[in-house]
DRENVEX-883769 format. One record per residue: residue in one letter; x negated, y, z negated of N, C-alpha, C in turn. Coordinates in steps of 0.2 Angstrom, whole numbers, plus 5000, padded with zeros to 4 digits. Each point is the difference from the previous one (the first is absolute). Layout:
<gubas>
AXYZXYZXYZ/...
</gubas>
This chain:
<gubas>
M532752604365499649934998499550024995/P500149964994499550024994499349975002/P499550044998499349975001499949944996/P499549965003499849934996499750024994/P499949954995499750014994499250005001/R499750054996499350015001499649934998/R499449995004499649944998499550024995/P499749954997499550024994499450025003/R499749985006499450025002500050065004/P499550054999500050065003499950005007/A500350055004499950015007499350035001/D499749995006499450035002500150055006/I500650005002500250055006500750034998/A500050075000500650044999500350025006/V500649995002500450035006500550054997/I499950075002500550054998500550005006/G500749984998500550015004500349935003/A500649994999500349945002500550015007/G499750045004500350005007499749945004/P500250005007499849955004499249995000/T499750065001499249995000499749974994/G500350034994499749984994500149924998/L500749985002500149934999499749965005/A499950025006499649965005499349994998/V499650054998499349994998500049974993/A500450004996500049964994500149935001/L500449985005500249935002499349975003/M499750045004499449985004499549984995/L499950054995499449994996500149954994/V500649994998500249954995499949935003/R500149995007499949945003499349995002/Q499650054999499349995000499749974994/G500450004995499849974993499850064995/R500250065002499950064996500650014995/R499850034994500550024996500350075001/V500650015002500350065002500650034996/M500050064998500550034997500350065004/V500650005001500350065004500350054995/H499950065000500250054995500650045004/E500650004997500550045004500350054995/R500250065003500350054995500749994998/F500449965004500749994998500049944995/A500550004996500149954995500149935002/T500350005006500049945004499850015007/P499649955003499850015007500650005004/R500050055005500650005004499850045007/P500349995005499950035006500350075000/V499750055004500250065002500150015007/G500650025003500050025007500549955003/A500050015007500549975004499749955005/G500249995006499749955004499450035004/F499649965003499450025003499849945005/L499550025005499849955005499449974998/L500049935000499349974999499849985007/Q499450045002499849995007499649945000/P499749985006499649945001499450004996/T499750064998499450004996500249984993/G500650024997500249994993500249925000/L500349985005500249935000499449955001/H499550025003499349975000499849994993/V500050054996499849994993500549954996/L500650015001500549954997499949935002/D499849995006499949935003499449974995/G499550044999499549974996500249994993/L500550034997500249994994500649944999/G500249985006500549955001500750024998/L500150075001500650034998500550015006/T499750005006500450025006500749965001/P500049944998500749965001500550044995/Q499850024994500550034996500250075002/V499550035003500150075003500549995006/E499949955004500449995006500749984998/A500149964994500749984998500450064997/L499650054998500450064997500050065005/G499550015004500050055005500349995006/Q500050055005500350005006499550015006/P499949965004499550015006500250065004/I499550045001500150065004499649995007/D500350015005499749995007499850075003/H500350054998499850065003500350064996/I499750065002500150064997500350055005/F500650034999500450035006500250074997/G499850055004500250074998500350045006/R500550044999500350045005500250074998/E500050055004500150074999500850004999/A500250044995500750004998500550045006/R499750055003500450045004500249975006/R499549975004500149975006499949925001/G499849984994500049925000499349985003/R499650045002499349985003499649964995/V499849945003499649954996499350035000/V499750014994499450034999499549964997/L500249944997499649954997500349935001/D499649965003500249935001499449954999/I499849984994499449964999500249934998/R499749955004500249934999499449964998/Y500149964995499449964997499849955005/S500549985005499849955005499550035004/D499850065000499550035005499349994997/L500049984993499349994997499649955004/K499350004999499649955003500149944997/R500150004993500249944996500750014997/P500649995004500650024998500249974993/R500350054996500349974994500550064998/Q500649974998500550054997499850034994/A500350064998499950034994500649974996/I500050014993500649984996500250064996/G500750015000500350054996500249974993/I499850034995500149974993500150054995/H500449994995500250044995499450004995/R499850054996499550004996500249954994/A500650004998500249954994499849935002/S500149985006499949935003499249995000/M499650055002499349995001499750004993/F500350044995499850004993500149934997/D500649975001500249944997499549945002/I499850005007499649955002499350014997/L499750065000499350014998500049994992/Y500550024996500050004993500149934998/R500449965003500149934998499349965001/A499750025006499449965002499550024995/C499950064997499550024995500149974994/V500749994997500149974994499849935000/E500249975006499949935001499249985000/A499650055003499349995000499650024994/G500450034995499650024994499850074999/V500350045004499850084999500350024994/D499750044995500350034994500250075002/F500550024996500350075001500050034993/E499850075001500250044994500450065003/T500650014996500550055003500050064995/D500450055002500250064997499450034997/R499550015005499450034998499750045007/E500050065000499850045006499250014999/I499749975005499250015000499950065005/V499650054997499850065003499350015002/A499649964998499350005001499649944999/A499449995003499649944999499350024999/D499749984995499350034998499549944999/A499649985005499549944999500449944997/G500649995004500349934998500550014995/R500150064996500550014995500550045003/L500649974998500650045002500250054995/I500350065002500250054996500750025002/D500549994995500750015001500250074999/S500750025001500250075000500050024993/G500049964995499950024993499350014997/G499549995005499350014998499749944997/R500349945000499749944997499649975005/R499449974998499549975004500149924999/S499849965005499949934999499549994995/A500149954996499549984995499349985003/A500149955005499449985004500150015007/P499450015004500150025007500249935004/F500350015005500149955005499450005005/N499949945003499550005005500150045006/L500750015002500250035005500750034999/V500150065002500750035000500250025007/I500649985002500250015007500650044999/D500050065003500550055000500549995006/A500649984999500549995005500650044998/S500050054996500550044997500450055005/G499850005006500450035005499850075002/A500450045004499750065003499950064995/R500349994994499950064995499549974995/S499649965001499549974996499650054996/A500050004993499650044996499349985000/V499949945001499349975001499650035006/A500450005006499750025006499950085000/A500550034996499950075000499450024996/G499849964995499450014996499449995004/M500049965005499549995005499950055005/G500450055000499950065004500450005007/V500549955000500450005006500450065001/E500150035005500450065001500649985004/R500650014997500649995003500350065003/R500249995006500450055004500749985000/D500450044997500849985000500250025007/L500449955003500350015006500750044999/D500250045005500650044999500649955001/W499949955004500649965001500049934996/G500649994998500149944996500649965003/A500349964997500649965002500549984994/L500650005002500549974996500149925002/W500049964995500049935001500649974996/T500349955003500549964996500149935004/T500349954996500149935002500749995001/V500349985005500749995002500149935003/P500649974999500149945004499950005007/W499849955003499850005007500650025004/P500050065004500650025004500349965005/G499649955003500349965005499950045007/P500349975005500050035007500350075000/P499750045004499549995006499350004998/F499850004993499350014998499749935001/D499450005002499649945002499649984994/P500249944998499749974994499249995000/T499850005006499249995001499750065002/A500350064999499650065002500150064994/L499450034999500150074997500250055004/E500650034999500350055005500050074997/Q499850055004499950074998500450045004/V500250064998500350055004499750074998/Y499850045004499650064999500450065003/L500050064996500250065002499450055000/G499750015005499450035000499549964996/A499650044996499649974995500250024993/S500650034999500350024994500549954997/R500249955003500549954998499849945003/M499949954995499849935002500549954996/L500449965003500449954997499849935002/G500049964995499849935002500349954996/V500149945003500349944997499549945001/L499849974995499549955000500449934997/P500149955003500249944997499549974995/C500249994994499549984995500249934996/G500349965004500149934997500550004994/V499949964995500449994995499650004993/L500450014995499749994993500049934998/P499549984995500049934998500649984997/D500450044996500649984997500650015004/A500050025006500550015005499849985007/P499949945001499749975006500550015006/G500750014999500550005005500250075001/A499650054998500250075001499550045003/P499950005007499450045003500150074999/L499450044999500050074999499650045005/A500150065000499650055004499850064996/T499450025002499850074997500250055004/F500350054998500150065004499650064997/F499750045005499650064998500250065004/W499950064997500150065003499450054998/S499750025005499450054998500250074999/L499750034995500150074999499550034996/K499950075001499550034996500250004992/T499449984997500249994992500250074997/E499850055003500250074997500850015000/I500349965005500750025000500449944997/W499749964996500349944997500650034995/A499850054996500550034996500650025003/D499950045006500650025004500449945003/W499749955002500349945002500549974995/H499750004994500349974994500650044998/A500050075001500550044998500650005005/L499849995006500550005006500549954999/G499949944998500549954999499949955006/L500349944999499949955005500450015007/D500650024999500450005006499850045006/P499750074999499750035006499449975003/W499649974995499449965003500249945004/K500549964997500249945004500350025007/E500450065000500250025007499550025004/H499450034998499550015004499649945002/C499949954996499749945002500549965005/L500650005000500449975005500150045006/H499950065000499950045006499449985004/L499549994996499349985004500049935002/W500449964996500049925001500649974998/P500550015005500749984998500149924997/E499549965002500149934998499849994993/L499850054996499850004993500649994996/T500650005002500650004996500049954994/P499849945001500049954995499450024995/V499550035002499550024995500250054996/M500350055003500350064996500549984995/D500449955002500649984996499749974994/A499449975000499749964995499650054995/I499950075002499750054996500650044997/T500149994993500650034997499750054994/D499450004999499750044995499350035002/R499950064998499350035002499549964997/E500149974994499549974996499849935003/Q500449985005499749945004499450025004/M499950065002499550025004499450024996/T499449985001499450014997499550045004/L499850064997499550045004499349974999/A499749995006499349985000499650065003/S499550024996499550065003499449965001/Y499650035005499449975002499450055000/G499449974999499450045000499549965004/H499550045002499449975004499450004996/Q499749954999499450004996499549945002/T499450005000499549955002499450014995/L499949954996499450004996499449985005/A499550054999499449995004499749934999/R500049984994499749944998500449974994/P500449945002500549984995499749954995/V499450014998499749964994499650054996/G499949974994499650044995499749954995/D499850024994499749964995500549954997/R499949935002500549954998500750025002/L500150035006500650035002500149995008/A500649975002500250005007500750035000/V500150045005500750035002500349975006/V500649985000500349975005500750035002/G500249995006500750025002500150085000/D500650024998500150075001499650044995/A499849974995499550044995499450025004/A499849965005499450025004500150045006/H500649985003500250045006500750005001/S500350055000500750015001500250055005/T500549995004500250055005500849995001/S500250035006500750005002500149935002/P500749974999500149935002500250005007/Q499850055004500350005007499749935004/L499449984999499849945003500149944997/G500450004994500249944997499449964997/Q499550034998499449964998499849994992/G500450044996499850004993499949944996/V500549965000499949934996499549965004/N500050005006499549965004499350024999/M499950065000499350024998499849984993/G500450014995499949974994499849934999/L500449965004499949935000499349985003/L499850045005499449995003499450024996/D500150054996499550024995499949954995/A500649974997500049944996499649945002/L500149995006499649945003499350025001/A499850065002499350025001499650004994/L500450024994499650004994499949934997/A500549965001500049934997499449965004/E500050015007499549975003499350024999/A499950074998499450034998499849974994/L500449994995499849984993499949925001/K500349975005499849935000499349995004/Q499950045004499349995004499450034996/H500150054996499450034996500149994993/R499549974997500049994993499850074996/D499750045003499850064997500650055001/L500250034995500650045000499950075005/P499550034999499950065004499949985007/A499749955002500049985007500749985003/A500449974995500749985003500450065001/L499950054995500450065001499850045006/N499350005002499850035006500349975006/A500049935000500249965005500850025002/Y500450004994500750025001500050075003/A499750054998500050065003499850005007/R499549975002499849995007500649975004/A500249944998500549975004500650045001/R500250044996500750045001499950075003/R499450025000499850075002500350025007/W499949975005500250035007500749985001/H500349954998500749985001500450054997/V499850024993500450054996500050065004/R499450035001499950065003500450015007/L500049955004500350005006500850014999/Y500349964996500750014999500250064996/Q499650024995500150074997500050055005/A499650005005499950055005500650005005/L500249945002500649995004500650024997/S500149984994500650024996500150085000/L499450034998500050075000500150045007/G499849965005500150035007500749995002/F500349944999500649985003500650034996/T500050014994500550024996500450075002/P499650055002500350065002500550005006/F499949945004500449995006500749984998/Y500149984993500649974998500350044994/Q499550034996500250044994499750075001/A500350055002499750075001500550055001/D499950064999500450065003499750015007/G500450045003499950025007500249955005/R499950025007500349975005499449965005/L499450034999499549985005499849924999/L499949984994499849934999500549955002/P500650014998500549965002500250005008/W499950055003500050015007499549955003/V499450014998499449965002500249934999/R500249984994500249934999500549975005/D500650045001500549985004499950005007/H499650055003499950005007499349975003/L499550004995499449985003499849934997/L500049994993499849944997500449945003/G500750015001500449955003499749985007/K499850045004499749985006499449975000/V499650024995499349974999500149934997/A500549994996500249934998500249955005/R500250035006500149955005499449985005/L499550034998499449985004499849934999/P499649965004499949934999499649984994/F499650054997499649984994500450024994/A500550045000500250034994500449954996/P500549965002500349954996499649964995/R499549975002499549974996499750044995/L499850065002499650054996500550024994/L500650025002500550024995500249954995/A500149945003500149944995499549994995/A499350005003499549994996499950054994/T500250075002499950054995500549994995/V500749985001500549994995499849944996/A499849955003499849944997499450004995/G499750055001499450014995499449975003/V499949985006499549955002499550045005/L500050075000499450035003499449994995/L499549995003499449984996500249944996/D500349955003500349954996499749974994/P500350014994499749984994500049934998/R500449965004500249934999499349965001/S499650035005499449965002499450014995/S500150054995499450014996500249994993/E500649994998500250004993500449934999/G499549955000500349934998500449975005/G500050035007500449975005499649995006/
</gubas>
């Protein structure tokens, strides 16, 4: 989709990155009457990735934007997350959104659909776009691109939403810890029964193999063709070995672990259909600077095990927009944004770092604990609500403090 024509009056806020977080914060701020320009490194703004879960927290943000009906039209409601051990079929994960204190389903949606909804809303609201320019630094409101060119005039505020490998955040001293485990992702036609269209289903072989199927709704230009995202975890260091091995042995292994995957495997005919995603863990101690706010994965990235990434970015966008609305003084607004997100971000960064090794790790101890002890703990009276709240993102519920 080509970017809209530039408007003659200059923007006073620059947003770096046209992902869900960048588009959401741009939309919020232009609706406040501000002049906003999104800077995107691609020649044409476009989505990157497959399907993901919009948790109740992310849906809360979209409620405020009036976009939830469009998301519901393209996405797939998800009632629960279900996981079993491959060898014996033991259920080790069964989390239901109906166990929440304020029950609300999640929605599985493809990134292309989420992008289409947000991008169209931004264009309609009057957000400007500058494309084919990679921004690598911000200095007192001025943008610096990969060619060393600086903005002629400073912006009142720069918002970095450029993702987990943000050069701007790296310049602020964030330390990224690359995680050993990543995942191969692809999108396939919905495989049908026996897969549950209202569940994210997973199968585990110890903690060294994790396979999953997520219903992710439909694309805007194909409303009658439901999709699923399939993922397979692996160590990023063996990616080259996997690629050299060929598809057939890998498919046989997948079917050995999960025989019902036959229609999924039949849809994968080329290794290039599978995209390797590598992950890192990083948290900016303070996601603000001189005329600068950092949001989303640029400020805090981690493993996707808890399914919080896009949702945390949307919450950042809302917190920043609310802070700018409530405080006329920019430093006061930036400080308010940092305070509003501090503890919720730190809690989920810690939870993700703690939980991930039970699902992605070498060795036998942690998966044994997961399969034999955590499953029993999950059946205690208090556990279902606590587990649902953890996955839904509502521990230290941010909806009560960020415009909700």
